[in-house]
Phi, psi and omega in degrees: 000135181285148178274141178283145178278135177238127176265121183281159175302327178294322178292322176298317179300319179294316178298317179297321178295317179297325181272001181058045179247144175266126181233127180283164179299326179293326182282337182303313180295319179298310182291328177301312179295315182295316178294321178298315179297319180296313181296319179294324177294320178297325176298319178298314180296322180294338181274352181290142176273108182249019184295333179266003182272126181284138178293132183244122178254335175196160187242352186271339183080359180284151178245160177301137177245116182251151174240156178287136176287128179233136176279125180256150176293143177231180179291149175296146183305317182300319181292320180296320185280353181293338182270006181242153181276328190235117177228162177210121179050039177084016179235157173291143172250126181237158179297144178285130180244357184252347183192193185273336185275000000 
């Protein structure tokens, strides 16, 4: 019979330090149990025989549908810029929000 893996509170503290996480003393016991359960469950899953299971990448059977890029007519630049107060060389001028210039 396989032995269950147990993660000690000291190991949890070490993992928390590596991950730069603060863990209280009360949480050490809780996380020790939860991590141990997770690892033991993963051990169970790793022992499953999946040799007859077909690899599944998607279930709908749909394929990518692409369309051809087409340039559509738009409004002339002059007409677009008629509704704004401030333009420069055929472009909108907007207030600067990132710096002083």
